[in-house]
C-alpha positions as CSV (number, residue, x, y, z in Angstrom):
1,M,13.4,16.7,-10.8
2,K,12.7,13.9,-8.6
3,E,10.6,14.1,-5.2
4,F,9.1,12.1,-2.6
5,A,6.5,12.9,0.0
6,T,4.4,11.8,2.7
7,T,1.3,13.3,4.8
8,I,-0.4,11.9,8.0
9,T,-2.7,13.1,10.7
10,I,-1.2,13.0,14.3
11,R,-3.3,13.6,17.3
12,A,-1.0,15.8,19.1
13,T,0.0,19.6,19.3
14,A,2.3,21.1,16.7
15,G,4.3,22.2,19.7
16,S,4.9,18.6,20.9
17,I,5.7,17.2,17.5
18,W,8.0,19.9,16.8
19,N,9.9,19.1,20.0
20,I,10.3,15.8,18.9
21,L,11.7,16.6,15.3
22,I,14.2,19.1,16.7
23,D,15.6,16.9,19.4
24,A,18.4,15.5,17.1
25,P,20.0,13.2,19.9
26,R,16.8,11.3,20.3
27,W,16.0,10.6,16.7
28,A,17.3,7.0,16.9
29,E,15.1,6.3,19.9
30,W,11.7,6.5,18.0
31,N,12.9,7.1,14.3
32,T,13.5,3.6,12.5
33,T,14.8,5.1,9.4
34,V,17.9,6.7,11.0
35,D,21.0,5.5,13.1
36,R,21.5,9.1,14.2
37,V,21.5,12.8,13.7
38,D,24.6,14.7,14.5
39,G,24.6,18.3,15.4
40,T,22.0,21.0,16.5
41,I,18.6,21.2,14.6
42,A,18.0,25.2,14.6
43,A,18.1,28.0,12.0
44,G,21.2,28.0,10.1
45,E,22.7,25.0,11.6
46,K,24.6,22.2,9.7
47,I,23.5,18.5,10.8
48,T,24.5,15.0,9.5
49,V,22.0,12.6,8.9
50,H,22.9,8.8,9.2
51,A,20.2,7.1,7.5
52,R,19.8,3.3,7.7
53,I,18.8,3.1,3.8
54,S,22.5,4.0,3.1
55,P,24.7,2.3,5.7
56,G,27.9,3.7,6.3
57,R,27.1,7.1,4.4
58,A,26.4,10.3,6.0
59,F,24.1,13.1,4.6
60,P,25.2,16.6,5.4
61,V,22.5,19.3,5.3
62,T,21.9,22.6,6.5
63,V,18.8,23.9,8.2
64,S,17.9,26.4,5.8
65,E,14.5,27.5,6.8
66,F,13.2,27.0,10.5
67,V,9.8,28.4,11.6
68,P,9.0,26.9,15.2
69,N,5.9,24.8,15.3
70,Q,5.2,25.1,11.6
71,K,7.8,24.5,8.9
72,M,11.5,23.6,8.5
73,V,13.6,23.0,5.6
74,W,17.1,20.7,5.2
75,S,18.8,21.5,2.2
76,S,22.2,20.6,0.4
77,A,23.5,21.7,-2.8
78,M,26.5,21.2,-5.2
79,P,28.5,24.3,-6.4
80,L,26.7,26.6,-9.1
81,G,23.3,24.7,-8.0
82,L,24.1,21.9,-10.3
83,F,22.4,19.4,-7.8
84,K,20.2,20.5,-4.9
85,G,18.1,18.6,-2.5
86,A,15.7,20.2,-0.1
87,R,13.5,18.3,2.5
88,T,10.7,20.3,4.0
89,Y,8.7,19.3,7.1
90,T,5.3,21.1,7.5
91,L,3.0,21.1,10.6
92,T,-0.6,22.3,10.0
93,P,-2.9,22.4,13.1
94,L,-6.5,20.9,12.0
95,P,-9.7,22.4,12.9
96,D,-10.4,20.1,15.6
97,G,-7.9,21.8,17.7
98,E,-6.5,18.3,18.6
99,S,-4.7,17.2,15.7
100,V,-2.0,18.3,13.2
101,E,-1.3,17.3,9.6
102,Y,2.3,16.5,9.3
103,S,3.9,16.4,5.9
104,M,7.5,15.7,4.5
105,R,8.6,16.3,0.9
106,E,11.8,15.8,-0.5
107,V,12.8,17.5,-3.9
108,F,15.9,16.7,-6.0
109,S,16.6,19.4,-8.8
110,G,19.3,21.2,-10.5
111,P,20.9,20.5,-14.2
112,L,22.7,17.2,-12.9
113,A,19.5,15.9,-11.1
114,P,18.6,13.5,-13.9
115,M,21.8,11.8,-13.9
116,I,22.4,11.9,-9.8
117,T,18.9,10.7,-9.0
118,K,19.2,7.4,-11.0
119,S,21.6,6.4,-8.1
120,I,19.1,7.7,-5.1
121,P,16.9,4.6,-3.8
122,D,13.2,4.9,-3.8
123,L,12.9,6.7,-0.5
124,Q,8.7,6.6,-0.5
125,P,8.7,3.6,2.0
126,A,11.5,5.2,4.3
127,F,9.1,8.4,4.2
128,E,5.9,6.3,5.2
129,E,8.0,4.8,8.2
130,F,9.2,7.9,9.3
131,A,5.5,9.5,9.6
132,Q,4.4,6.5,11.1
133,A,7.2,6.2,13.6
134,L,6.7,10.0,14.4
135,K,2.9,9.5,14.8
136,A,3.5,6.5,17.2
137,H,6.0,8.7,19.2
138,A,4.0,11.7,19.4
139,E,0.6,10.1,20.2
140,G,2.4,7.6,22.8
């Protein structure tokens, strides 16, 4: 199993951050880690992410969990669960009532994960960059 994660405090409401996260056509306006996201970010929908870390390559995923203003999971898998990826976005309002803890975690698993993850670049810098860009956009 291989995973990447980041957490950051954002001074904004969960609802305003959520609205940014589900607005696929505008991701490239604020998100420095993607060229575009095709599709509608909603429960059960299939979307395609075009990440700058892998130019020319598209990543199709399914929005497998969708709890407005709280949590969203994007997942993909090979047949028979031989290799799976799941990216979880979580928004947790903080006691101050003015800030939210934003976290993003991606886990790669399955019997073929040890072999396939060798070809996956270090996503940690992109995760940190994404969180900073989201924070700047939400607070701006």
